[in-house]
N, C-alpha and C positions, 0 to 999 in steps of 0.2 A: 405502675411496677417496675422494679427497679430491673437494670440492665444486668444481662450474664458481664462480669468481669473478664472473661477470658473465651468469649465467643469464636474471634477470628482471629485469634495471635497464637503462635505456635511456642513452643517450649523447648528452645535450643539449650543444649548440653553440651558442657566440657569436661575433664579433668586435667588437673593440674598438679606434678609434683613439686613440693613446697616446703620450706621450714618457717617459712613468714610467719608472724604473729598477725592471730585476726583484731588485735587491738592497732598496730602500726598500719594493716591493710585500710581498718576504718578509719584512721585518719587519712590516710593518703587518699582514698576514693572520695570519704564524703565528709570532707570538713567540714564545707559550706552547703551543704544539704539542707535544707529546712525540715525533710521527714528521711529519718534515718533510724535504723534499729541495730544494735549489737548484743547478741545472747552468749554467752559464755558459763562453764561448768569449771568450778576450783575448789578445792577441796582445802581444807584445814592446812596441809604442809605444803600448800603450793601446786602438790601437781594435779593435773587438769584431768577432769573429763572427756570422753571422747570427741565429743563433736562439738562446734561452736557454728553461730549463724551470722552472718550481717546482710545486712540490703538495702533498699533505697529506690528511688525514683518511682512513686507510688502510681501505680495505673487510677488509683481513686484513692479516698480517703473518708472513712466513714466518722461521724462523730454523733454523738447524742449526747441529749440533757432531758430527765425526766422523760416525760411521752414523745418528744419531738426528737427526731432525726434528720440530718444531713447527710448527703454524699456529694462529695465535689471531686468532677474528673474532667481536667483539662480545664477549660473555661466554663464548665458546667455547674449548677450548682443547685441541687432538687434538696427541697426543705418542706418534709413529710409532717403534719402533725397527726398523731393517729392515737389508738388507745394503750392500756395497760400490757405490756409484755411485748409492744409490737416492732422496738427497736432490736431486739433478741430475734426475732420473727425473723425481719429483715437482712440480720446480717446472716442468716442461714441460707437465705434465699442469693446469697449475693457470693456464696461459696460452692458452685459446683461443683460436684464431685466428679473428677477427672481420671480414670481410670487408666487413660495412656500416659499419665506422668510419670517419668520414670525413676522409681522407687531407689534412689541412688544412696539418700539421705533421710535421717526422721521426719525434715523440712523440707518438702521440695516445692515449696508456694502454696500461698493461700491468704491467711489475714493474721497481723503480728499487731499486738498493743494490747490494753488492759480494759477491762469490767471493772469501776469502781465497786465499794461496798454497796454505795446507793442503788446498784444495778437489781439488788435482790428484790424490788420494787418492782420489778419485772416478771419477778416469778411468783412473788408472796401479797396480799392484799395487807401494805404495813403504813403505819403512819409516816407522816412525812413533816417532822416539824420542825424544822431548821433549812433557813435559807442557806443560799452555796454563797459562802464569804471566801471562799479564796478561788472561786471563778474558772473550776476545772472541767470539764464535761464528766458525766457519767460512765461514757466507754468512748473510747478513739480508736480507729484500728485503720492500719496501712495494707492495700494489696500490692506489694512490692514487685517491679518489674523483673528487679535483679536481685536473686537470692543466692550468697556465695557460704557454702556448707563447707569448715575445716575440719576433716578427720584427721586429730590429732595421733591416732593408732597407727594409720596409713601411711601419715607424712602427705596427705594428697588436699587439694583442695576441689568441691564441684561447684560448678560456676551454672546458674539456670538462667537464663534470660528470656522475661514473656513477650516475644515482639513482634509487632504485624511485620510482614515481608520475608525477604530472604534473611539470610545467616547474617547478625548484625556485627557491626565491626570491632563492635563496645568489647567482645572478647580479647581482642588484642591490647586496648586500654587495662583490661585487669589484668592482662600476663604481664603486662610491662611494667605495672607498679609492681606487683610480686617480686621481679628480675629487679628492679631499683632497691627494693628492700633487702634482698638476698645481697646484693653488691655494697649497700651501704655497712651492713653486718659484715661482710667479708676485708672493709675498710678502715675497723674497728671500733663500731659501734656495739655495744654488748647486745649478743644476741638474743633471739627470744623475745619477753616481753618489757614494752618501755615502763619505768616505775620512774616515782617524781623524785628519787634519787637518794643516797645512802644516808645524807643528811635526816631524813625523814624517817627512815626505816625505823619500825617501832622494836623495844629491846625485845629478845628472847624470853623474857618472862612477862606474862601477861600486867598490864595496870594493875596497880592496887586498888580495891572496889574503892570508888569516891575519889581517884587520885586526879579523874579528868572530872575538874570541878559544873557539872551543869548546873548545879544550884547558883554559883557565882557568874556564870557565865554571858552573853550575850542573849542567850536564848530566852526566849517568854513564852511560858505554858498558857493556856486556854482556860488553866484555873488552878490556884493555890493548893501547897499538901494540905490546909486543914479541908478544903473543899473538896479534893481528891478521896480523903477518909471519911467523911462527910459520904460522899457516892458510894463509896464500898458499905458503909453501916447501912445504909439505904436498902442495899441489893440482897445484905445481908437479911432484912427483915422480909423481903419477897422468898430468899430461901427457906427461910425459918417456915414461913405461911405455906410450902408448898408449890410456890409457882412454878419454881425451877429447881434445877439440881447445882446449877454454876451457870454465871453470866460471868463476859468478860469486857472486862470495863477499861478505856486507857485515855490516855494525856496526849495531846498536841503541843508540840515544840515547834516554835515559828523563831525565823533570825533574816537577820538581813544578808543578802547574798553579794558576795565579795568577790567570789572565783568563777571562773566559768563552771560550766554545768558537768563539760565533758571533763576537768583535769579534776573536780570532783570524785567524778564516776572510778578514774584513776587510782584517787588517794584512797576511798572506799573499798577497792577490790586490791591495793595492798596492804588494808589493815585489817580486812574483815572477808575473807575469802569464803564462798558458799558454795551449796551444789548451782544455786541460781541465780548470776550476773546478770543485772540488764542497765542497759542505757538507750533510753528510747528519746527519741526528738522530735518533737510531733509540735512542729509550727515554734510557737511560744512558750507550750510547755514541755516541760524535761523532767526525765524520772529515772534517777539514779539507784538501782537496787542490789542487795545481796541476800537474796532470801534465803533461809535454809529450810523451806517445806515448800512441799509438794501440795498443789491443791487437789487434782486429780491429771490422769493421763491415760489415754488411749492408743493401744499401739495393735491397729487390726481389729480384734475383738475383746482384748486383754485388758482391763481396766486396775489401775491401780491408784491406791491413794494411801499415804503416810503420815498419820498423824502426829504430832509432837506438841506433846504437854509435859510438866514437869520442867524447871529450871534451876540451876545454881550458877555462880559466878564462876569462874576460871581460877584455880588456885594460884598461889605467886609462886610456889616450887612444884615438882613432879609430885613429890611427897602428900602436900595438900590437895593437890589437883585430884591423886587419888580418892585423899578422905571425903572431900566432897562428892565424888560422885559413888561412892561407897554409900554416903549419908541420904545423896538424892534417891539412889536404890531402893534403899530402907526406909525411906520417910512415906508413911501412911497415908497421908494428906496428897501427897503428889503420886504416889501408885494408883490410889482409889479414883483421882480425876484423871489422870491418862486411861486407866481402862475403862470409864464412863465417855471419854471422847475416844476411844478404840471402838465402842459397841455402836455407839453413833455413825461412825466412819462405817461401818460393817453394815447398818440398817440403810445407810443413804446407798451403799453399792446393791444393796439387794431390792432396792427400788427400779433399778434397771438393768440386773445382772440377772442371769439363768438360774434354775431355784437350783439351791445345793451347790454354787460355784464358787461362793464366797467363802474366803479362807482366811488365815491370819499364817502371816511365812516369817515375820520376826518379832518381836515381842519384848518392851522393856528395854531396849538397847542403848547404850548411854553414845551420844552425839556431840562430838565437841565443837566448839566455835571460839573464835580471838575472844572473845570478854564472857560467852555464859557456855555452859552444858545444859542438855537436854536430854528427855528419856522419849524414846521415838519407838513407833511398832509400823508395821508394813501390813498392808490390807489388800486383796486382789480378787478379783473375778472377771466372769467370761458375759459382756454384752449379748442380750437376748437381741434376737431378729426383730427387726422391723426399724430399733432405736439407732441414732446417731450420737455426734457427738456433744450436739444442744441439748440432747436430752440427760447424758450425761454432767453435763454442765448442773443443770437445772436440779439433778438430785442432790450433788454435793453443795450447789452454791448458798451462803457463803460457808467457810469451815466451822466447823464446834470449835477447836480452838480457836476463832477469832469471836466467836458470837456466844455460844453456849449449849446448854442442854435442859430442856428440850428447845430447840431452835427459835423457831417463831416466837415463844415466849419470852426468850432472853430477848431476840431482838427490841420487841416493846418496848421491854426495860433501859435496854440501850438508847432507845431513841429518847424515852422520858429524861436520863438521866444525863447523856452526856449532854453538853451544851452546845455541842455543832455538830453539820455534820460529817461523814467520817472521810469523804471523798476516797482517794486513791487506797488509802490506808484499807487492810483485809479485804481488798478486792482481788481481783485475779488478773497476773501477767503473762503472756504466753503466746500461742497461737494453737488457729485452727486450720488444717491443711486440706489440699484439694486431694489429699487421699484418703480424706475422713478422719484422718487422726487428729487429736489436740494433746498438744503440753501446757499445763497452765501450773503457776506458783500463786502462793499466798501472796500477796504485797504486804510483808511485813520488814524491817531492817530496810527500810526504802526512805529517800528522798524525794521529795517534791517540790520543782522546783518552776515558779511560775510567779511574774509579773515584780522580779527584780526580791523575791522573797521564796526563803525555803521552808520547808516545814518536814517534821521528823515525827512520826506518832506510835508511841507503844503501849501496852496492855498488859494485863493481870488476868488471869482466871480466880472468879471469888466465889467461895464456896463455904459451907456452914462456920469451918473454923478460920475463917481468914482473919488473918491480923492486919488492920489496915495498913498500920507505917509501914509493915514487911512489903505488904503487895505495892506500895506505892515506891519502896526501894527498887523492889523488883521491875516496873516501867523505867527507869533510871538506870538501874544495869541495860536493856536491852536497848537503853538509847546511846548509849556511852560509846559505844564502838562507830556510831554513825557521826557523832559529835566527832569524835577523835578525827574522822578524815576529813568534816569540815575544816576542823582546826589545820591539819596538815593542807589542806588545799590553796590553805591562806584568803 
């Protein structure tokens, strides 16, 4: 039986007015912490989402590989070997619903981390042909004793500490760090967000397609272009045979890690701002990402998913950009693929939502990012009584936009055709909260760093009329923004 991680500790809370940056506070408080996290939300023109979160000092660290999971708390290490799905069930038991936790922000404590794509085997009976060549766990979650939430609208910080005993002195250390950052800004440092420097800024216009030459870079793919295109042709055979309507195939790019992981995150947030920005330091594993796509969000009883499918590169000029957006909207292949994945998302929510509550609130909108633009729609519903965040996760994972349709058969084909386990790529990153909420994005546009190596993975949705060379180029277009960040970080 797993321990309750928040049984005898009390949640202490303080609100502090500040104009400091989350990244600066993260660097001030947690630069040397082996386990820490930073979640930010940045939009395409540098505008910020309302909330950012950071935290550290975990009460425990949960880690799972295949059907074995470990729970490290202080000097105690519990290792449990169990059946299929057991790690996910254990994680659910470790996060008790805490109705007395003050709802001052969307995340007020709980579990922060990731579930890899391969964690789908805890939900579905799928083959596992490939060994774990990257040495990355299938899931890792922190249970932080410190959670700091920036409310950028109100310009305040909410500090929550889960500590035993009386009110901790740690509050004063955090307030002092905020004051030091404010003093440094007043003494001449540029206020706001630390950046890599003006010499590393991108030009106003996007890079021309192919200008960041992945093909001639230090990156090494786990397949050649010919092998990728052969994989696409084999997938099309399955599609024409009626096995699937669509399957998402990916390639993984690997490179030697020469810059500190946190510097690479700073470069990524400068070059590719996205709704979901994250830096996770999980012992020897570091994850930096700029995902544009939500997997699923649960707030109270409201469930939201936001399928993103259909891609074009950004234009060199505003006129070309608008022309490419119009082309994307009008492309029958892209529209058909997108509508199919929206229907899949509606069906996923229908498994856990009240009958008749699932509805489409946005359809075929254009969403722009630094190197590419996408078609996006928004699907919402109301969770049925008796179900919780983990039921929601099981219903939607993995997203159809990174697997295909029908999902199970598409995942079987992915396991057959792709040469390696996907690991973090196409999994989920975010949190399960003590209030019963969750917010998870899809782990795309993500750099995984482990063992002195960095990994970037990107995919393309294959349908009956896919052109193999064009799908290969799409994976490179998606990877370019990340490779640009790697180059800038040094």
